[in-house]
Each structure stands twice: as structure tokens, then as C-alpha cells.
C-alpha positions in Angstrom: 15.6 78.6 2.6 18.2 76.4 4.2 20.5 78.3 6.5 24.2 77.7 5.8 26.0 76.8 9.1 29.5 75.4 9.7 28.0 72.0 10.7 25.8 71.9 7.6 28.7 72.8 5.4 30.9 70.2 7.0 28.3 67.5 6.4 27.9 68.5 2.8 31.6 68.6 2.1 32.0 65.2 3.9 29.3 63.6 1.7 30.9 65.2 -1.4 34.3 64.0 -0.5 33.0 60.5 0.2 31.3 60.4 -3.2 34.5 61.6 -4.9 36.5 58.8 -3.3 34.0 56.2 -4.3 33.9 57.5 -7.9 37.7 57.7 -8.2 38.6 54.5 -6.4 38.2 52.2 -9.4 40.1 54.6 -11.6 42.9 54.7 -9.0 43.1 50.9 -8.9 43.3 50.7 -12.7 46.2 53.2 -12.6 48.1 51.4 -9.8 47.6 48.0 -11.4 48.9 49.3 -14.7 52.2 50.1 -13.1 52.8 46.7 -11.4 54.6 43.7 -12.7 53.0 40.2 -13.1 53.9 39.0 -9.6 52.7 42.1 -7.8 49.4 42.4 -9.7 48.4 38.8 -8.7 49.4 39.3 -5.1 46.4 39.1 -2.6 45.9 41.8 -1.5 47.2 43.8 -4.4 49.8 46.5 -3.5 48.3 50.0 -3.5 51.7 51.6 -4.2 52.6 52.4 -7.8 55.5 50.6 -9.3 57.8 51.3 -12.3 56.5 49.0 -15.0 53.9 51.4 -16.4 55.5 52.0 -19.8 56.3 48.4 -20.4 52.7 47.4 -19.7 51.4 50.2 -22.0 53.7 49.0 -24.8 52.6 45.4 -24.4 48.9 46.3 -24.4 49.4 48.7 -27.4 51.1 46.0 -29.4 49.0 43.0 -28.4 45.6 44.7 -29.0 46.8 46.7 -32.0 45.4 49.8 -30.2 46.9 52.3 -32.7 44.7 51.1 -35.5 41.7 50.4 -33.2 41.8 53.9 -31.6 41.6 55.4 -35.0 38.5 53.4 -35.8 37.0 54.3 -32.4 37.7 58.0 -33.0 36.1 58.0 -36.4 33.1 56.0 -35.1 32.5 58.1 -32.0 32.9 61.4 -33.8 30.6 60.4 -36.7 27.9 59.1 -34.3 28.1 62.2 -32.1 28.1 64.6 -35.1 25.2 62.7 -36.7 23.2 62.8 -33.5 23.7 66.5 -33.0 22.8 67.3 -36.6 19.8 65.0 -36.9 18.3 65.9 -33.5 18.7 69.6 -34.2 17.0 69.3 -37.5 14.2 67.1 -36.1 13.5 69.5 -33.2 13.6 72.5 -35.6 11.0 70.8 -37.8 8.7 70.0 -34.9 8.9 73.5 -33.3 8.9 75.8 -36.2 6.8 74.1 -38.8 3.0 73.9 -38.4 1.7 70.6 -39.8 -0.9 68.1 -38.5 0.5 65.4 -36.2 3.7 67.1 -35.3 3.1 66.6 -31.6 2.3 63.0 -32.2 5.5 62.6 -34.2 7.5 64.2 -31.3 6.0 61.8 -28.7 6.6 58.8 -31.0 10.2 59.9 -31.1 10.3 60.4 -27.4 8.8 56.9 -26.7 11.8 55.4 -28.5 13.7 56.1 -25.3 12.1 52.9 -24.0 13.5 51.0 -26.9 17.3 50.8 -26.5 19.6 49.3 -29.0 19.7 46.0 -27.1 16.0 45.5 -27.6 16.1 46.0 -31.3 19.5 44.4 -31.9 18.2 41.5 -34.0 16.2 43.5 -36.6 18.8 46.2 -36.7 21.5 43.6 -37.5 19.3 42.0 -40.1 18.9 45.4 -41.9 22.6 46.1 -41.6 23.5 42.8 -43.2 21.4 43.9 -46.2 20.2 47.5 -46.1 18.0 46.9 -49.2 16.1 44.0 -47.6 13.0 46.1 -46.9 12.8 47.2 -50.6 13.4 43.6 -51.7 10.5 42.5 -49.4 8.2 45.2 -51.0 9.1 43.9 -54.5 8.4 40.3 -53.5 5.1 41.1 -51.8 3.8 43.3 -54.7 4.8 40.6 -57.2 7.2 42.9 -59.1 10.0 40.4 -58.7 8.0 37.6 -60.4 6.8 40.1 -63.0 10.3 41.1 -64.0 11.4 37.5 -64.0 8.5 36.6 -66.4 8.9 39.6 -68.7 12.7 40.0 -68.9 14.1 36.8 -67.4 15.8 38.9 -64.8 15.4 38.1 -61.1 15.7 41.2 -59.0 17.9 40.7 -55.9 18.8 43.8 -54.0 21.7 43.6 -51.7 23.8 46.1 -49.9 25.7 44.8 -46.9 26.9 47.2 -44.2 28.9 44.7 -42.2 32.5 45.8 -41.5 31.9 49.3 -42.7 31.6 52.8 -41.1 28.1 53.3 -42.4 27.1 50.0 -40.7 28.7 51.1 -37.4 27.3 54.7 -37.5 23.9 54.8 -39.2 21.9 52.6 -36.8 23.1 54.8 -33.9 22.6 58.4 -35.1 19.0 58.8 -34.2 18.5 60.1 -30.7 15.3 60.9 -28.8 17.3 62.5 -26.0 19.0 65.0 -28.3 15.7 65.8 -30.1 14.0 66.5 -26.7 16.9 68.7 -25.5 16.9 70.7 -28.7 13.1 71.0 -28.7 13.1 72.4 -25.1 15.8 74.9 -26.1 14.0 76.1 -29.3 10.8 76.7 -27.3 12.7 79.2 -25.2 13.9 81.2 -28.3 11.8 84.4 -28.6 9.3 84.3 -31.5 10.5 87.8 -32.4 13.7 86.3 -33.8 11.8 84.1 -36.3 9.5 87.0 -37.2 12.5 89.4 -37.7 14.3 86.8 -39.9 11.1 86.3 -42.0 10.8 90.1 -42.5 14.5 90.3 -43.6 13.7 87.6 -46.2 15.4 84.7 -44.5 14.1 81.3 -45.4 13.8 78.4 -43.0 17.3 77.0 -43.8 19.0 80.4 -43.4 17.2 81.0 -40.1 18.2 77.6 -38.9 21.9 78.0 -39.9 22.4 81.7 -39.2 20.3 82.1 -36.1 19.4 78.9 -34.3 22.7 77.0 -34.6 24.9 79.9 -33.3 22.5 80.3 -30.3 22.6 76.6 -29.6 26.4 76.3 -29.7 26.7 75.5 -25.9 23.9 72.9 -26.2 25.5 71.5 -29.3 28.9 71.0 -27.5 27.2 69.5 -24.4 25.2 67.0 -26.5 28.3 66.2 -28.7 30.3 65.4 -25.5 27.6 63.2 -24.1 27.1 61.3 -27.3 30.8 61.0 -28.0 31.3 59.3 -24.6 28.2 57.1 -25.2 29.4 56.0 -28.7 33.0 55.5 -27.5 31.8 53.1 -24.8 29.5 51.1 -27.1 30.4 47.4 -27.0 27.5 45.2 -28.2 26.7 46.8 -31.6 30.4 47.1 -32.8 31.0 43.6 -31.6 28.2 42.3 -33.8 28.7 44.5 -36.9 32.5 44.1 -37.1 33.0 40.4 -38.0 36.5 41.2 -39.4 39.0 41.5 -36.5 40.9 44.1 -38.5 37.9 46.5 -38.4 37.2 46.3 -34.7 37.2 49.3 -32.3 39.2 49.8 -29.2 36.5 48.9 -26.6 35.7 45.5 -28.3 39.4 44.8 -28.7 39.9 45.1 -25.0 38.7 41.5 -24.7 42.0 40.3 -26.3 43.9 41.7 -23.3 41.8 39.8 -20.7 43.6 36.7 -19.5 42.0 33.4 -20.6 41.1 30.7 -18.1 44.4 28.9 -18.5 46.5 31.8 -19.8 49.0 34.1 -18.2 47.1 36.2 -15.6 48.7 39.5 -16.7 46.1 41.8 -15.4 48.7 44.6 -15.4 48.7 44.6 -19.2 44.9 44.5 -19.3 44.7 47.5 -16.9 47.2 49.4 -19.0 45.0 48.8 -22.1 42.0 49.9 -20.1 43.7 53.1 -19.1 44.6 53.8 -22.7 41.1 53.2 -24.0 39.4 55.3 -21.3 41.7 58.3 -21.9 40.2 59.9 -25.0 36.6 60.4 -23.6 38.1 61.5 -20.2 40.3 64.1 -21.9 37.3 65.3 -24.0 35.1 65.7 -20.9 37.9 67.6 -19.1 38.5 70.0 -22.1 34.7 70.5 -22.7 33.7 70.7 -19.0 32.9 74.4 -19.1 30.9 74.2 -22.3 29.3 71.0 -21.1 27.9 72.6 -17.9 26.9 75.8 -19.7 25.0 73.8 -22.4 23.0 71.9 -19.8 22.1 74.7 -17.4 22.4 78.0 -19.2 19.3 79.9 -20.1 21.0 82.9 -21.7 20.1 83.7 -25.3 
């Protein structure tokens, strides 16, 4: 056991305060830069005292990047991804823990191994599938010769196409699978007493009713914690939305931030760019603040 002494406490609080300053310094610079005018924000060194041009910069960023429309797209995208991850991971973990079938541990570890395959690694095949979601079925028909057979018998050439570009399914579906969520739910379900499942079975509850009426209420804190993590993760996605939304009218807020960055020979209005950055980072920040108590409880609580 480490003895708590005034010197030890002072060292710990000093380290914590230093870490807090380092973490908040970039955020503070963004806020200050968003309040400056064009001349002040390009002064070297930049003034560290807020000015009075905040609302003008916010209005300019809001109009130039069409943030009203893009924030709606981002909200729908992030909520759908987070909800899909929570639902899919909870169902996958429930199947692995409570159903006895050969290879269930192998399936779990195969899911867990996908943590080493981030989206950036599989971006090309994922984009190919999103461009035509029925491409695998078309390949099966071509390989088995059914395409040629239908063309010879009926004079009809089968060509399956379903594009997901510039659509919410294309944005959301490739991102809803999560090995992290499956692992967290599996670890939680393993701590649930077996007597609950036995009592539910005696009462005549089937697997679906046990899952909905018993496990989901017990995992409410875990669900909120996972939803918060995945919402922030989805909100900050850049590469996949940038590729899948070829129509500028369908972009999300994070990808639209590039329109506020001054070009090489353009007006260096970094104050407007920082105001747009502040607007875009606000929704996940507000969510984390509101869900902080549930977030911490969901990650460390062991109460059932």
C-alpha cells in the first residue's frame, strides 16, 4: 500500500494539473482564434486574449460550409452507427455466451482478431462492395455459369446492381460491426449469474425474452458507455465518409471542414476555420459531458 503524504499528493496533483493543461491547450487556442479578426489571427505570435468577433466568424463558417445541413447528416450518421454497433455487438456476445454450439470460441476469436484490421486496411474492398452491394452475388452467378445459362435459355443477361454511394446505408452499414463492443458485452455477460438464465427458463422465457427483459436492462450502463464511445468515433470519421459521399450535398460536417481551410493562395482566414472547428466538435463534447456519469459507471461498474 502506498502511504498518502502531503508531498505525494502535491506531486500527483501537479502531474494531473499539467496533463489537464496539455489536454485543454489546443481547445483553448481554437476558442481564442475563433474570436479574433483576420489581422489578429495571422499575427505572429497570435494574441492569447479573446476578441469580439466570435459570432461573426461563426456565422461565416456556418454559411460557407453549409453546416446546418451537414450537422444533420453527421447526427444521423453517428447515431445510426453507434446504435447499430450497440445492437449488433450485444446480440453477437449474447449468442457466443449463452448458446452452446461447436466453434463458438473460434468465432469469438475471429471477431476479436478483426481489431487488427481497421477500416483503412480494408478500404478498397469495402468501397468496391459499397459501389455495388450485389457484386458478390453477381460473382457467384458468373462463376457457377448461371449467368450464361439464363442468357442462353431466356435471352436475359443477369446483372445485379445496388449502389450505396451517397446514401445512409452506404455510410452506416460498413461501420456497424465492432469487435470492441462484442468483447465488452461478452465480458459483461460472463459476470451475469447463471441462476438468472435458469430462473428465466423455468418461468418459460425464451432466448429473445431473456435477452430483452433481463440482459438489456442489466447492461444499460454498458450500453450507454459503448454508445458514447462509438458516437464520438463515428462523428470523427473522415476517410470513409469522404470516399462514400461523392455528392457534395450529402457530405457530413467533418469532411466539410476542408472547405473552411484557406487554400494556398486564398485568404488566410483561420479565424473562420477555427469557428467551424468549434461548431463541429461541440456535439460529441456535449454528449460526453452529459453522459459522463453513465460512461464511467458502464466501464468500471461491477454491480448487477
